[in-house]
PyMOL CGO cylinders between C-alpha atoms (Angstrom):
from pymol import cmd
from pymol.cgo import CYLINDER

trace = [
    CYLINDER, 108.11, 70.45, 95.88, 110.18, 73.32, 94.92, 0.3, 1, 1, 1, 1, 1, 1,
    CYLINDER, 110.18, 73.32, 94.92, 107.02, 75.74, 94.14, 0.3, 1, 1, 1, 1, 1, 1,
    CYLINDER, 107.02, 75.74, 94.14, 107.40, 78.06, 91.04, 0.3, 1, 1, 1, 1, 1, 1,
    CYLINDER, 107.40, 78.06, 91.04, 110.58, 79.63, 91.49, 0.3, 1, 1, 1, 1, 1, 1,
    CYLINDER, 110.58, 79.63, 91.49, 112.22, 76.61, 91.37, 0.3, 1, 1, 1, 1, 1, 1,
    CYLINDER, 112.22, 76.61, 91.37, 110.27, 74.98, 89.00, 0.3, 1, 1, 1, 1, 1, 1,
    CYLINDER, 110.27, 74.98, 89.00, 110.88, 78.06, 86.50, 0.3, 1, 1, 1, 1, 1, 1,
    CYLINDER, 110.88, 78.06, 86.50, 114.53, 77.90, 87.49, 0.3, 1, 1, 1, 1, 1, 1,
    CYLINDER, 114.53, 77.90, 87.49, 115.21, 74.38, 86.37, 0.3, 1, 1, 1, 1, 1, 1,
    CYLINDER, 115.21, 74.38, 86.37, 113.61, 75.18, 82.93, 0.3, 1, 1, 1, 1, 1, 1,
    CYLINDER, 113.61, 75.18, 82.93, 115.78, 77.64, 82.38, 0.3, 1, 1, 1, 1, 1, 1,
    CYLINDER, 115.78, 77.64, 82.38, 119.30, 76.35, 83.83, 0.3, 1, 1, 1, 1, 1, 1,
    CYLINDER, 119.30, 76.35, 83.83, 120.12, 73.44, 81.24, 0.3, 1, 1, 1, 1, 1, 1,
    CYLINDER, 120.12, 73.44, 81.24, 123.23, 71.19, 82.45, 0.3, 1, 1, 1, 1, 1, 1,
    CYLINDER, 123.23, 71.19, 82.45, 125.61, 71.96, 79.68, 0.3, 1, 1, 1, 1, 1, 1,
    CYLINDER, 125.61, 71.96, 79.68, 128.80, 70.70, 79.93, 0.3, 1, 1, 1, 1, 1, 1,
    CYLINDER, 128.80, 70.70, 79.93, 131.95, 73.12, 79.24, 0.3, 1, 1, 1, 1, 1, 1,
    CYLINDER, 131.95, 73.12, 79.24, 133.38, 73.05, 76.17, 0.3, 1, 1, 1, 1, 1, 1,
    CYLINDER, 133.38, 73.05, 76.17, 136.73, 73.06, 75.85, 0.3, 1, 1, 1, 1, 1, 1,
    CYLINDER, 136.73, 73.06, 75.85, 137.41, 77.27, 75.35, 0.3, 1, 1, 1, 1, 1, 1,
    CYLINDER, 137.41, 77.27, 75.35, 134.80, 77.80, 77.15, 0.3, 1, 1, 1, 1, 1, 1,
    CYLINDER, 134.80, 77.80, 77.15, 135.47, 79.91, 79.98, 0.3, 1, 1, 1, 1, 1, 1,
    CYLINDER, 135.47, 79.91, 79.98, 134.51, 79.49, 83.84, 0.3, 1, 1, 1, 1, 1, 1,
    CYLINDER, 134.51, 79.49, 83.84, 133.44, 83.59, 83.28, 0.3, 1, 1, 1, 1, 1, 1,
    CYLINDER, 133.44, 83.59, 83.28, 131.44, 83.36, 80.67, 0.3, 1, 1, 1, 1, 1, 1,
    CYLINDER, 131.44, 83.36, 80.67, 129.18, 80.46, 83.04, 0.3, 1, 1, 1, 1, 1, 1,
    CYLINDER, 129.18, 80.46, 83.04, 129.12, 82.77, 85.66, 0.3, 1, 1, 1, 1, 1, 1,
    CYLINDER, 129.12, 82.77, 85.66, 127.57, 85.48, 83.19, 0.3, 1, 1, 1, 1, 1, 1,
    CYLINDER, 127.57, 85.48, 83.19, 124.91, 83.42, 82.19, 0.3, 1, 1, 1, 1, 1, 1,
    CYLINDER, 124.91, 83.42, 82.19, 124.30, 82.15, 85.81, 0.3, 1, 1, 1, 1, 1, 1,
    CYLINDER, 124.30, 82.15, 85.81, 123.77, 85.96, 86.78, 0.3, 1, 1, 1, 1, 1, 1,
    CYLINDER, 123.77, 85.96, 86.78, 121.60, 86.69, 83.68, 0.3, 1, 1, 1, 1, 1, 1,
    CYLINDER, 121.60, 86.69, 83.68, 119.12, 84.05, 84.59, 0.3, 1, 1, 1, 1, 1, 1,
    CYLINDER, 119.12, 84.05, 84.59, 118.98, 84.94, 88.22, 0.3, 1, 1, 1, 1, 1, 1,
    CYLINDER, 118.98, 84.94, 88.22, 117.82, 88.39, 86.29, 0.3, 1, 1, 1, 1, 1, 1,
    CYLINDER, 117.82, 88.39, 86.29, 115.72, 87.46, 83.99, 0.3, 1, 1, 1, 1, 1, 1,
    CYLINDER, 115.72, 87.46, 83.99, 114.30, 85.30, 87.64, 0.3, 1, 1, 1, 1, 1, 1,
    CYLINDER, 114.30, 85.30, 87.64, 114.64, 88.85, 89.47, 0.3, 1, 1, 1, 1, 1, 1,
    CYLINDER, 114.64, 88.85, 89.47, 112.06, 91.19, 87.07, 0.3, 1, 1, 1, 1, 1, 1,
    CYLINDER, 112.06, 91.19, 87.07, 110.05, 88.02, 86.23, 0.3, 1, 1, 1, 1, 1, 1,
    CYLINDER, 110.05, 88.02, 86.23, 109.07, 87.92, 89.87, 0.3, 1, 1, 1, 1, 1, 1,
    CYLINDER, 109.07, 87.92, 89.87, 109.15, 91.46, 90.39, 0.3, 1, 1, 1, 1, 1, 1,
    CYLINDER, 109.15, 91.46, 90.39, 106.78, 91.69, 87.28, 0.3, 1, 1, 1, 1, 1, 1,
    CYLINDER, 106.78, 91.69, 87.28, 104.72, 88.85, 89.20, 0.3, 1, 1, 1, 1, 1, 1,
    CYLINDER, 104.72, 88.85, 89.20, 104.92, 90.70, 92.44, 0.3, 1, 1, 1, 1, 1, 1,
    CYLINDER, 104.92, 90.70, 92.44, 103.41, 93.74, 90.80, 0.3, 1, 1, 1, 1, 1, 1,
    CYLINDER, 103.41, 93.74, 90.80, 100.37, 92.03, 89.19, 0.3, 1, 1, 1, 1, 1, 1,
    CYLINDER, 100.37, 92.03, 89.19, 99.51, 90.35, 92.39, 0.3, 1, 1, 1, 1, 1, 1,
    CYLINDER, 99.51, 90.35, 92.39, 99.71, 93.77, 94.72, 0.3, 1, 1, 1, 1, 1, 1,
    CYLINDER, 99.71, 93.77, 94.72, 97.68, 94.97, 92.04, 0.3, 1, 1, 1, 1, 1, 1,
    CYLINDER, 97.68, 94.97, 92.04, 94.88, 92.27, 92.29, 0.3, 1, 1, 1, 1, 1, 1,
    CYLINDER, 94.88, 92.27, 92.29, 95.05, 92.77, 96.14, 0.3, 1, 1, 1, 1, 1, 1,
    CYLINDER, 95.05, 92.77, 96.14, 94.20, 96.69, 95.56, 0.3, 1, 1, 1, 1, 1, 1,
    CYLINDER, 94.20, 96.69, 95.56, 91.61, 95.05, 93.23, 0.3, 1, 1, 1, 1, 1, 1,
    CYLINDER, 91.61, 95.05, 93.23, 89.79, 93.13, 95.73, 0.3, 1, 1, 1, 1, 1, 1,
    CYLINDER, 89.79, 93.13, 95.73, 90.49, 94.91, 98.67, 0.3, 1, 1, 1, 1, 1, 1,
    CYLINDER, 90.49, 94.91, 98.67, 88.18, 97.46, 96.84, 0.3, 1, 1, 1, 1, 1, 1,
    CYLINDER, 88.18, 97.46, 96.84, 85.76, 95.10, 95.82, 0.3, 1, 1, 1, 1, 1, 1,
    CYLINDER, 85.76, 95.10, 95.82, 85.21, 94.06, 99.61, 0.3, 1, 1, 1, 1, 1, 1,
    CYLINDER, 85.21, 94.06, 99.61, 84.33, 97.66, 100.35, 0.3, 1, 1, 1, 1, 1, 1,
    CYLINDER, 84.33, 97.66, 100.35, 81.98, 98.16, 97.74, 0.3, 1, 1, 1, 1, 1, 1,
    CYLINDER, 81.98, 98.16, 97.74, 80.33, 94.88, 99.12, 0.3, 1, 1, 1, 1, 1, 1,
    CYLINDER, 80.33, 94.88, 99.12, 80.43, 96.23, 103.01, 0.3, 1, 1, 1, 1, 1, 1,
    CYLINDER, 80.43, 96.23, 103.01, 79.18, 99.22, 101.40, 0.3, 1, 1, 1, 1, 1, 1,
    CYLINDER, 79.18, 99.22, 101.40, 76.09, 97.64, 99.58, 0.3, 1, 1, 1, 1, 1, 1,
    CYLINDER, 76.09, 97.64, 99.58, 75.59, 94.81, 102.84, 0.3, 1, 1, 1, 1, 1, 1,
    CYLINDER, 75.59, 94.81, 102.84, 75.04, 97.95, 105.12, 0.3, 1, 1, 1, 1, 1, 1,
    CYLINDER, 75.04, 97.95, 105.12, 72.65, 99.81, 102.28, 0.3, 1, 1, 1, 1, 1, 1,
    CYLINDER, 72.65, 99.81, 102.28, 70.03, 96.42, 101.76, 0.3, 1, 1, 1, 1, 1, 1,
    CYLINDER, 70.03, 96.42, 101.76, 70.68, 95.70, 106.26, 0.3, 1, 1, 1, 1, 1, 1,
    CYLINDER, 70.68, 95.70, 106.26, 69.47, 99.14, 106.50, 0.3, 1, 1, 1, 1, 1, 1,
    CYLINDER, 69.47, 99.14, 106.50, 66.75, 98.58, 104.09, 0.3, 1, 1, 1, 1, 1, 1,
    CYLINDER, 66.75, 98.58, 104.09, 65.94, 95.29, 105.39, 0.3, 1, 1, 1, 1, 1, 1,
    CYLINDER, 65.94, 95.29, 105.39, 65.47, 97.31, 108.97, 0.3, 1, 1, 1, 1, 1, 1,
    CYLINDER, 65.47, 97.31, 108.97, 63.58, 99.83, 108.09, 0.3, 1, 1, 1, 1, 1, 1,
    CYLINDER, 63.58, 99.83, 108.09, 61.15, 97.82, 105.84, 0.3, 1, 1, 1, 1, 1, 1,
    CYLINDER, 61.15, 97.82, 105.84, 60.90, 95.22, 109.18, 0.3, 1, 1, 1, 1, 1, 1,
    CYLINDER, 60.90, 95.22, 109.18, 59.84, 98.26, 111.39, 0.3, 1, 1, 1, 1, 1, 1,
    CYLINDER, 59.84, 98.26, 111.39, 57.34, 99.43, 108.92, 0.3, 1, 1, 1, 1, 1, 1,
    CYLINDER, 57.34, 99.43, 108.92, 55.57, 96.34, 108.65, 0.3, 1, 1, 1, 1, 1, 1,
    CYLINDER, 55.57, 96.34, 108.65, 55.86, 95.91, 112.65, 0.3, 1, 1, 1, 1, 1, 1,
    CYLINDER, 55.86, 95.91, 112.65, 53.73, 99.13, 112.16, 0.3, 1, 1, 1, 1, 1, 1,
    CYLINDER, 53.73, 99.13, 112.16, 51.44, 98.11, 109.66, 0.3, 1, 1, 1, 1, 1, 1,
    CYLINDER, 51.44, 98.11, 109.66, 50.13, 94.93, 112.03, 0.3, 1, 1, 1, 1, 1, 1,
    CYLINDER, 50.13, 94.93, 112.03, 50.34, 97.15, 114.92, 0.3, 1, 1, 1, 1, 1, 1,
    CYLINDER, 50.34, 97.15, 114.92, 47.64, 99.54, 112.91, 0.3, 1, 1, 1, 1, 1, 1,
    CYLINDER, 47.64, 99.54, 112.91, 45.76, 96.19, 111.68, 0.3, 1, 1, 1, 1, 1, 1,
    CYLINDER, 45.76, 96.19, 111.68, 45.50, 94.95, 115.30, 0.3, 1, 1, 1, 1, 1, 1,
    CYLINDER, 45.50, 94.95, 115.30, 44.24, 98.26, 116.75, 0.3, 1, 1, 1, 1, 1, 1,
    CYLINDER, 44.24, 98.26, 116.75, 42.01, 98.61, 113.99, 0.3, 1, 1, 1, 1, 1, 1,
    CYLINDER, 42.01, 98.61, 113.99, 40.61, 95.21, 114.89, 0.3, 1, 1, 1, 1, 1, 1,
    CYLINDER, 40.61, 95.21, 114.89, 39.91, 95.95, 118.19, 0.3, 1, 1, 1, 1, 1, 1,
    CYLINDER, 39.91, 95.95, 118.19, 38.29, 99.60, 117.64, 0.3, 1, 1, 1, 1, 1, 1,
    CYLINDER, 38.29, 99.60, 117.64, 35.46, 98.27, 115.34, 0.3, 1, 1, 1, 1, 1, 1,
]
cmd.load_cgo(trace, "trace")
């Protein structure tokens, strides 16, 4: 488990032992840089997903519009077919 965030963090965070001359402050700055990179990655991913969501919402609206148009056409055609059948029946009765 852990999801994308923890997987990505594990990939970027390597357990490197402190060298004798290396300060704790330097490792804090490295960690902050990794957090900043992760945040920027998540922001970019959010933006990409938001655009995809907006695109899908637009496509959904377009599909609904087409559905209504085809439904109305089908309904109108059905009425015309019934009228034609009634005319045939009336013609049969008259002749």
